[in-house]
Backbone as CSV, one residue per row, in Angstrom:
resi,resn,N_x,N_y,N_z,CA_x,CA_y,CA_z,C_x,C_y,C_z
1,UNK,13.410,19.554,-9.561,13.008,20.662,-9.973,11.315,21.112,-9.301
2,UNK,11.433,22.304,-8.307,10.328,22.544,-7.962,9.288,23.091,-9.035
3,UNK,7.956,22.532,-9.063,6.593,22.909,-9.639,6.180,24.295,-9.403
4,UNK,6.243,25.114,-10.650,5.472,26.736,-10.898,4.397,26.619,-10.033
5,UNK,4.079,27.138,-9.599,2.830,27.673,-8.695,1.682,28.013,-9.905
6,UNK,0.593,27.709,-9.654,-0.426,28.499,-10.606,-0.815,29.899,-10.087
7,UNK,-1.456,30.421,-10.484,-2.121,31.689,-10.468,-2.792,31.347,-9.321
8,UNK,-3.984,30.474,-9.338,-4.702,30.168,-8.446,-3.851,29.784,-6.790
9,UNK,-2.942,28.905,-6.872,-2.359,28.828,-5.751,-1.347,30.135,-5.338
10,UNK,-1.122,31.029,-6.313,-0.271,32.086,-6.005,-1.323,33.055,-4.968
11,UNK,-2.645,32.966,-5.409,-3.881,34.091,-4.641,-4.304,33.446,-3.350
12,UNK,-4.252,32.030,-3.126,-4.474,31.144,-2.026,-3.531,31.215,-0.939
13,UNK,-1.842,31.923,-1.137,-1.109,31.887,-0.434,-0.696,33.434,0.253
14,UNK,-1.117,33.144,1.586,-1.340,34.353,2.189,0.036,35.204,2.872
15,UNK,0.773,34.279,2.531,2.330,34.545,3.287,2.271,35.248,4.421
16,UNK,1.425,34.960,5.607,1.348,35.451,6.786,0.836,36.905,7.051
17,UNK,-0.262,37.283,5.909,-0.575,38.324,5.585,-2.398,38.283,5.603
18,UNK,-2.817,39.448,6.004,-2.452,40.603,6.431,-1.679,40.744,7.685
19,UNK,-0.936,42.206,7.318,-0.160,42.306,8.504,-0.295,44.107,8.402
20,UNK,-0.622,44.834,9.573,-0.371,46.386,9.543,1.049,46.512,9.946
21,UNK,1.728,47.598,9.590,3.263,47.918,10.163,3.125,49.490,9.955
22,UNK,4.148,50.067,10.916,4.169,51.607,11.051,5.085,51.999,9.858
23,UNK,4.727,53.266,9.300,5.237,53.615,8.075,6.518,54.263,8.444
24,UNK,7.663,53.645,7.604,9.057,54.016,8.067,8.944,55.643,7.648
25,UNK,9.916,56.301,7.982,10.687,57.616,7.858,10.600,57.932,6.187
26,UNK,11.152,56.818,5.329,11.607,56.959,4.312,10.087,56.945,3.421
27,UNK,9.668,55.856,4.365,7.899,55.960,3.212,7.305,56.743,3.720
28,UNK,7.608,57.897,4.743,6.528,58.714,4.988,6.252,59.995,4.165
29,UNK,7.692,59.884,3.135,7.551,60.912,2.406,6.432,60.872,1.029
30,UNK,6.125,59.573,1.403,5.164,59.535,-0.117,4.197,58.940,0.636
31,UNK,3.800,58.517,1.453,2.305,57.859,2.263,2.020,58.548,3.418
32,UNK,2.838,59.302,4.256,2.388,60.049,5.254,2.783,59.195,6.245
33,UNK,2.386,59.635,7.369,2.589,59.238,8.494,1.720,58.289,9.164
34,UNK,1.817,57.051,9.673,0.829,56.343,10.736,1.131,54.933,10.077
35,UNK,0.061,54.210,9.778,0.116,52.818,9.718,-0.039,52.252,7.998
36,UNK,0.659,51.070,7.716,0.098,50.827,6.310,-0.167,49.641,6.269
37,UNK,-1.587,49.067,5.888,-1.704,47.599,5.757,-1.578,47.176,4.650
38,UNK,-0.706,45.610,4.792,-0.117,44.818,3.374,-0.910,43.696,3.444
39,UNK,-1.890,43.920,2.305,-2.819,42.753,2.347,-2.626,41.415,2.359
40,UNK,-3.492,40.511,2.245,-3.520,39.363,1.706,-4.319,39.404,0.283
41,UNK,-3.643,38.352,-0.670,-4.050,38.208,-1.707,-5.303,38.295,-2.230
42,UNK,-5.804,37.423,-1.352,-7.357,36.906,-1.389,-8.299,38.015,-0.976
43,UNK,-7.821,39.067,-0.218,-8.262,40.244,0.294,-8.995,41.326,-0.772
44,UNK,-7.474,41.135,-1.500,-7.708,42.320,-3.014,-8.989,41.780,-3.950
45,UNK,-8.556,40.051,-3.934,-9.426,39.529,-4.926,-10.850,39.598,-4.172
46,UNK,-11.324,39.455,-3.181,-12.541,39.768,-2.632,-13.207,41.041,-2.877
47,UNK,-12.567,42.244,-2.640,-12.732,43.531,-3.186,-13.314,43.698,-4.599
48,UNK,-11.904,43.218,-5.085,-12.267,43.025,-6.884,-13.447,42.535,-7.266
49,UNK,-13.628,41.058,-6.492,-15.256,40.369,-7.114,-16.310,41.096,-6.713
50,UNK,-16.086,42.232,-5.991,-17.734,42.569,-5.450,-18.172,43.828,-6.451
51,UNK,-17.174,44.293,-7.803,-17.780,45.540,-8.247,-18.401,44.793,-9.059
52,UNK,-19.647,45.462,-9.426,-20.848,44.976,-10.438,-20.863,45.587,-11.624
53,UNK,-21.305,45.116,-12.107,-21.252,45.261,-14.213,-21.368,46.668,-14.141
54,UNK,-21.015,47.349,-15.017,-21.290,49.081,-15.160,-20.682,49.451,-14.281
55,UNK,-20.050,49.365,-13.068,-19.135,50.115,-12.305,-17.234,49.671,-12.365
56,UNK,-16.735,50.343,-11.814,-15.368,50.440,-12.077,-14.682,50.445,-10.723
57,UNK,-13.568,50.313,-10.435,-12.764,50.974,-9.025,-11.540,50.723,-9.645
58,UNK,-10.751,51.329,-8.578,-9.310,51.551,-8.997,-8.322,50.764,-7.933
59,UNK,-6.898,50.852,-8.108,-6.384,50.237,-7.127,-5.945,50.999,-6.145
60,UNK,-6.379,52.446,-6.043,-6.263,53.670,-4.737,-7.449,53.431,-4.223
61,UNK,-8.687,52.727,-4.517,-9.757,53.003,-4.056,-9.680,51.376,-3.294
62,UNK,-8.922,50.162,-3.761,-8.690,49.077,-3.031,-8.071,49.250,-1.771
63,UNK,-7.181,50.106,-1.894,-6.053,50.409,-1.245,-6.872,51.320,0.140
64,UNK,-7.817,52.353,-0.210,-8.617,53.032,0.756,-9.586,51.925,1.423
65,UNK,-10.175,50.779,0.530,-11.115,50.205,1.119,-10.198,49.317,2.419
66,UNK,-8.886,48.622,2.078,-8.276,47.578,2.808,-7.649,48.754,4.075
67,UNK,-7.509,50.029,4.072,-6.971,50.457,4.959,-7.796,50.933,6.092
68,UNK,-9.111,50.896,5.959,-10.369,50.994,6.507,-10.611,49.931,7.195
69,UNK,-10.520,48.601,6.491,-11.003,47.536,7.201,-10.085,47.264,8.195
70,UNK,-8.553,47.676,7.950,-7.885,47.070,8.899,-7.227,48.454,9.923
71,UNK,-8.087,49.112,9.765,-7.836,50.604,10.772,-6.100,50.911,10.625
72,UNK,-5.686,50.905,9.396,-4.363,51.957,8.949,-4.946,53.255,8.227
73,UNK,-3.677,53.764,8.089,-3.446,55.014,7.330,-3.713,54.532,6.005
74,UNK,-3.086,53.606,5.527,-3.056,53.400,3.915,-2.935,51.983,3.462
75,UNK,-3.112,51.641,2.176,-2.696,50.498,2.112,-1.776,50.274,1.060
76,UNK,-0.994,49.595,1.318,0.404,49.257,0.280,-0.144,49.176,-1.342
77,UNK,0.852,50.480,-1.582,0.301,50.353,-2.845,1.156,49.184,-3.923
78,UNK,1.859,49.009,-3.447,2.988,47.895,-4.242,2.273,46.175,-4.078
79,UNK,2.009,46.028,-2.414,1.647,44.364,-2.779,-0.076,44.820,-3.121
80,UNK,-0.704,45.545,-3.125,-2.192,45.459,-3.188,-2.152,45.694,-5.239
81,UNK,-1.154,46.402,-6.080,-1.089,46.170,-7.121,-0.452,44.774,-7.608
82,UNK,0.477,43.825,-6.969,0.984,42.799,-7.386,-0.235,41.335,-7.262
83,UNK,-0.938,41.924,-6.024,-2.029,40.987,-5.638,-3.152,41.056,-6.639
84,UNK,-3.675,42.288,-7.309,-4.754,42.519,-8.149,-4.187,41.925,-9.421
85,UNK,-3.132,41.650,-9.833,-2.379,41.301,-10.913,-2.506,39.524,-10.989
86,UNK,-1.859,39.276,-9.629,-2.491,37.925,-9.495,-3.677,37.467,-9.403
87,UNK,-4.451,38.398,-8.599,-6.194,37.837,-9.251,-6.614,38.148,-10.461
88,UNK,-6.096,38.659,-11.260,-6.664,38.849,-12.629,-6.207,37.383,-13.259
89,UNK,-4.885,36.973,-13.242,-4.788,35.702,-13.744,-5.042,34.643,-13.185
90,UNK,-5.062,34.720,-11.903,-6.075,33.289,-11.435,-7.465,33.480,-12.096
91,UNK,-7.823,34.692,-12.157,-9.101,34.605,-12.931,-9.398,34.088,-14.355
92,UNK,-8.509,34.431,-15.279,-8.097,34.060,-16.392,-8.128,32.520,-16.407
93,UNK,-6.957,32.164,-15.721,-6.918,30.645,-15.551,-8.232,29.699,-15.139
94,UNK,-9.105,30.300,-14.660,-10.479,29.837,-13.992,-11.171,29.704,-15.421
95,UNK,-11.342,30.711,-16.043,-11.924,31.011,-17.067,-11.590,30.253,-17.922
96,UNK,-10.478,29.906,-18.285,-9.428,28.674,-19.411,-9.995,27.652,-19.079
97,UNK,-10.447,27.297,-17.582,-10.720,25.786,-17.268,-12.743,25.671,-17.196
98,UNK,-13.022,26.665,-17.824,-14.664,26.800,-17.879,-15.035,27.151,-16.513
99,UNK,-14.816,27.901,-15.933,-15.480,28.255,-14.736,-16.082,29.820,-14.883
100,UNK,-17.326,29.671,-14.410,-18.474,31.137,-14.935,-17.843,32.088,-14.152
101,UNK,-18.083,31.913,-12.995,-17.896,32.806,-11.892,-16.764,33.256,-11.342
102,UNK,-16.263,34.167,-12.156,-14.444,34.402,-12.030,-14.495,36.010,-11.158
103,UNK,-13.632,36.065,-11.140,-13.207,37.673,-10.553,-13.198,38.729,-11.814
104,UNK,-14.020,39.593,-11.913,-14.158,40.315,-13.092,-12.916,41.623,-12.983
105,UNK,-11.852,41.214,-13.012,-10.485,42.127,-13.077,-10.510,43.126,-14.177
106,UNK,-11.082,43.019,-15.173,-11.162,44.291,-15.911,-11.830,45.415,-15.539
107,UNK,-12.457,45.367,-14.651,-13.013,46.548,-14.094,-12.655,47.147,-12.957
108,UNK,-10.839,46.669,-12.524,-10.226,47.304,-11.957,-9.383,47.940,-12.834
109,UNK,-9.305,49.050,-12.452,-8.353,50.242,-12.904,-7.009,50.580,-12.577
110,UNK,-5.912,51.239,-12.671,-4.856,51.640,-12.521,-5.223,53.373,-12.211
111,UNK,-4.615,54.112,-11.708,-4.786,55.593,-11.115,-5.236,56.013,-12.384
112,UNK,-6.050,57.169,-12.031,-6.460,58.152,-13.595,-7.448,57.353,-14.303
113,UNK,-7.797,55.995,-14.154,-8.934,55.304,-15.204,-7.776,54.382,-16.173
114,UNK,-6.536,54.309,-15.800,-5.858,53.731,-16.874,-6.249,52.114,-17.143
115,UNK,-6.227,51.800,-18.114,-6.314,50.148,-18.574,-4.447,49.495,-17.771
116,UNK,-4.649,48.616,-17.453,-3.629,47.871,-16.933,-2.865,46.663,-17.999
117,UNK,-1.876,47.331,-18.804,-1.275,46.153,-19.638,-0.718,44.856,-19.165
118,UNK,-0.779,44.838,-17.750,-0.365,43.654,-17.451,-1.324,42.374,-17.003
119,UNK,-2.366,42.660,-17.123,-3.522,42.157,-17.007,-3.746,40.513,-18.148
120,UNK,-4.203,39.612,-18.133,-4.255,38.300,-19.035,-4.931,39.204,-20.615
121,UNK,-3.960,38.840,-21.555,-4.296,39.496,-22.731,-3.930,41.086,-23.523
122,UNK,-3.374,41.880,-22.029,-2.987,43.067,-22.120,-4.359,43.733,-21.990
123,UNK,-3.747,45.072,-22.767,-4.906,46.573,-22.878,-5.973,45.864,-23.763
124,UNK,-5.644,45.217,-25.260,-6.811,44.678,-25.988,-7.994,44.229,-25.314
125,UNK,-7.367,43.013,-24.622,-8.466,42.356,-23.471,-9.139,42.781,-22.534
126,UNK,-8.605,44.011,-22.239,-9.440,44.781,-20.980,-10.295,45.726,-21.417
127,UNK,-9.735,46.185,-22.533,-10.578,47.333,-23.366,-11.795,46.445,-24.206
128,UNK,-11.830,45.278,-24.704,-12.747,44.672,-24.954,-13.765,43.956,-24.219
129,UNK,-12.967,44.028,-23.042,-14.364,43.608,-22.167,-15.025,44.724,-21.096
130,UNK,-14.149,45.655,-21.376,-14.776,46.956,-20.290,-15.896,47.592,-21.750
131,UNK,-15.915,47.785,-22.720,-16.332,48.181,-23.978,-17.438,47.213,-24.132
132,UNK,-17.516,45.830,-23.581,-18.857,44.935,-23.917,-19.594,45.141,-22.989
133,UNK,-18.973,45.805,-21.712,-20.242,46.040,-20.467,-20.566,47.486,-20.782
134,UNK,-20.453,48.387,-22.137,-20.980,49.740,-22.024,-19.701,50.917,-21.563
135,UNK,-18.638,50.707,-21.179,-17.527,51.648,-21.124,-16.488,52.048,-22.476
136,UNK,-16.627,53.391,-22.278,-15.730,53.746,-23.603,-14.469,54.227,-23.202
137,UNK,-13.230,53.436,-23.818,-11.919,53.362,-23.621,-11.508,54.352,-24.723
138,UNK,-10.821,55.167,-24.219,-10.094,56.141,-25.179,-8.449,56.417,-25.061
139,UNK,-7.755,56.551,-25.934,-6.162,56.659,-26.005,-5.781,57.879,-25.383
140,UNK,-4.845,58.523,-24.420,-4.558,59.405,-23.959,-2.885,59.363,-24.138
141,UNK,-2.335,59.857,-25.664,-0.773,59.634,-25.306,-0.569,58.079,-25.628
142,UNK,-0.082,57.758,-24.923,0.324,56.357,-24.572,-0.487,55.394,-23.762
143,UNK,-1.146,56.195,-22.770,-2.093,55.239,-22.214,-3.404,55.385,-22.473
144,UNK,-4.049,54.119,-22.450,-5.552,53.866,-22.585,-6.341,53.986,-21.225
145,UNK,-7.635,55.157,-21.210,-8.142,55.298,-20.169,-9.763,55.127,-20.191
146,UNK,-10.849,54.500,-19.127,-12.226,54.303,-19.407,-12.443,56.137,-19.157
147,UNK,-13.310,56.762,-20.487,-13.505,57.911,-20.513,-14.384,58.026,-19.253
148,UNK,-14.560,59.070,-18.575,-15.721,59.757,-17.682,-15.682,58.163,-16.573
149,UNK,-14.414,57.684,-16.251,-14.515,56.748,-15.164,-15.180,57.183,-14.132
150,UNK,-14.735,58.187,-13.691,-15.003,58.795,-12.042,-16.393,58.301,-11.870
151,UNK,-17.722,58.682,-12.895,-18.508,58.791,-12.993,-19.157,57.386,-12.374
152,UNK,-18.450,56.220,-12.812,-18.980,54.594,-12.868,-18.197,53.907,-11.498
153,UNK,-17.152,54.959,-10.859,-16.457,54.065,-9.659,-17.331,53.731,-8.276
154,UNK,-17.168,52.539,-7.687,-17.690,52.174,-6.418,-17.497,53.386,-5.439
155,UNK,-18.117,53.226,-4.616,-18.009,53.867,-3.268,-16.904,53.621,-2.237
156,UNK,-16.424,54.040,-1.629,-15.317,53.651,-0.632,-15.769,53.238,0.767
């Protein structure tokens, strides 16, 4: 039976990425016309790593940064989200192994400043990490968001 890859192995598996592709007619209804960059997992991790304490980033800002880097119209929301999730779990894996310099994945939010329930430890862990850095997390309906997150976003 094949051995399951660790999160870190998944993070380092580029699968011939990044690549820039033409946006299909079907995709253009959502993304507009032009090109879409499908990033490599390590590119997403690299952007997440650059977010300093006290600052935040959203998946959409990561997509924007990737699009600029690759001269594309947009960044793929699906792969960017998946690779942020992989980066978060790889960082958690490292932390459990005693590594101190890990990707601060808890600073990466979903659109609208929403916490990501799929990160290690779920909403509770991300909330705890953000509050430890001085952010205020509030519940809006079923979602948890960082209050005034817009004021703390990194520049594109």
